[in-house]
N, C-alpha and C positions, 0 to 999 in steps of 0.2 A: 517494388519499392526497395529502398536501401535499408539494410539492417544497421542498427546502432549496436555496437559490441563493446562491452567492458570486460576486462579480465585482469586477474592478478596471477603472479607466479610465486613459487617458493623463494626465488631470488629478489622479488619485488613485492613484498607484502604491504598491505595498507596499515597505516598507524591509526586511522579513524575511518568511519563510514564516509564515503565520498559521493557527490551528486553531480549530475549533469543537469543544469537548470535551464528551463525554457525562459527566454528573455523577452518574449513578445507581449508580456503583460501578466496580469493575475487572473485567477478564476474564482468565481463564486458559485453560482448554480450552473451545472454542466453535466454532460455525459462524455466520458472519455473511453474510447475503445482502442485496444491495442493487442498485439500478439507478443508473447514472450516465450523464450526458451532459456533454460538454465542448466548448467553442468556444475554440480557441487555448490555449496554455499547457500547464501540467502540474498534476496534483493527485494525490490518493490518500487512503487511509484508514490512519490509524495504529492499531496494536493492540499490546497488551502494552507500551504506551509510558509515558513519564513526562512530567509537566508541568515543563519546564525553567525557564520564566519566566512566571509567572501574569499579570504586568502586560502583557506583550507577546504573550500567548497562543502561546508557543513550546513545541513538543512534540518529544521525541526518542524514537526506538524503531523497531520494525518498521513498514514501510509497504507496503501493497498499492498499487503505483503505477499510474497511468494518465495519458494525455496526449492532446493533439490531434495529435501527431506519429505517427511510425511505428516507434519504437524501444523505448520503456520500458513501454508498457501491459502489465501482468501480472507485471512483475519483482518481486522482493523486495528492497527497499532498506531500510537501517537509517539513518534520519534522525539526524544528530548522533552517529553511531556508526561502525560498521565499513563503511558504504557499501553497494555492490551485493553482495548475498549470492547472488543467482541472476539471471542474465540471462534474458530471455524464452525459454522452450522448454527450459530446463535443469533437471536434477535434480542437486542439489549436497549435499555434506557440508561443514559449517563446523567447523573445529577451531582450536586454538591452535598456531601454529608458532613456531619459534625467533625469527622476525622479525615477529611479530604474527599477525594472522588468516590462516589458511590455508583456501582454498576449493578443494575437489576436485570435479571433475565426475564424476557417477555415470551420465551418459548424457543423451541428448537425448530430450525428450518429443515434440517435433515441430519442424520448421524454423520459425524466428521469422517468416519471411514468410508461411507458411501460417496461423500463429496471428493475425498482423496482418490477413490477408484475412477472418478471421472477426469482426473488430471493426467495428462500424458507426460511420462518421465523422459527428460532429455529430448523433448520434441515440442513443437509449437502448440501453445494454448491460447485461447481467446479470453481476454479479460475486459470487463466492463465496470466502470466506476460511475455511479450516479450520485450527485450531491445536489440536494434541493432543500434549501433552508437548513434546518437542523436534522434532516433525514439523510443518511449516508448508506449506500448499498454497494456491495461488491458481488460480481458474478464471474465465475470461471467456467468456460465452455457451456454457457447457457444456464448454469445452476447458481442460485443465490447462495453465497457462502457467508455473508455477514450483512445484518440489517440493523442499523443503529439510529436511535433518536438521541441526539446530544443536547440535553437541556442544561449542561454545566456552564458555569460562568466563563470557563476557558474555551468554550466551543468556538472554533474558527469559522467565520462567515466568508472569508476571502483570503487568497494568498497565491503563492507561486506553485508551479508544477516542477517536479524534478525526478530524475531517474537515479536509482541508487545502485552502488556496488558496495557490498558489506565487508567489513573486516572478517577474516577467517581463513579457511584453507584456500589454496589456489582454486580459482573458479573462472567461469565464463558465463556472462549473461548477455542475452540479445533481445532487442526490442524491434518491432517493425509495425507498419500499418497503423500508426498513431493517428486517431481522428477525434478532434475535439468539437463538440457541439454545445454552444452556450445556450442556457435556458433563461427565461425571464425570471 
C-alpha cells in the first residue's frame, strides 16, 4: 500500500497543527487500524472530530496521540477541547464536575514505561482505535494504552477522521494500511 507522508522543515515550519481530513463521511462506532512511523515531533489521528477552520485545515476532537518522544504515544487527547483524557497506561472515566471536566482513574492498564518499551522508535508501529458508544480504547502493537469511558456532556458520538502533523521541530510522519471497520 502507499504511504501518506507529512513533513516540515526548518525553512517551512507550521504556524498551527494541520490535518489531512477523510472526506468520505463521518464515523461513530468503529475500529480503525493503521500503521505509523514518526521521526521527531508529535502527531496523531483525530476521530469523531470536527473541522474547526477549513481554510487552515484545523481540526478539534478526540486524538489517538503518538510521538517520537517517550510520554504521549497512546494517550487520548482532545484537541481544542478538554485536553488529556487519559495518560498512557490508564483506564479513566470522564464526567462533568463543578469546576469543569472531571477525570477519575479506574486503574492502571500497565506501567507507562512498559508500554513505551513496546513501541518501535523511528520504525513502523500498529495502532488500533476502538470507539463504541462512550467507550474509547487505543492499542499500540497489541497492547492497550488508553481505555476511557466518556460520560461528559462534551463527549463526541460522531465526527470526522483526520491525520495530524503537529507544530514543532522539523519532522516526518508516515501512515499506511489504514483500515476502517464500522460497528453498529
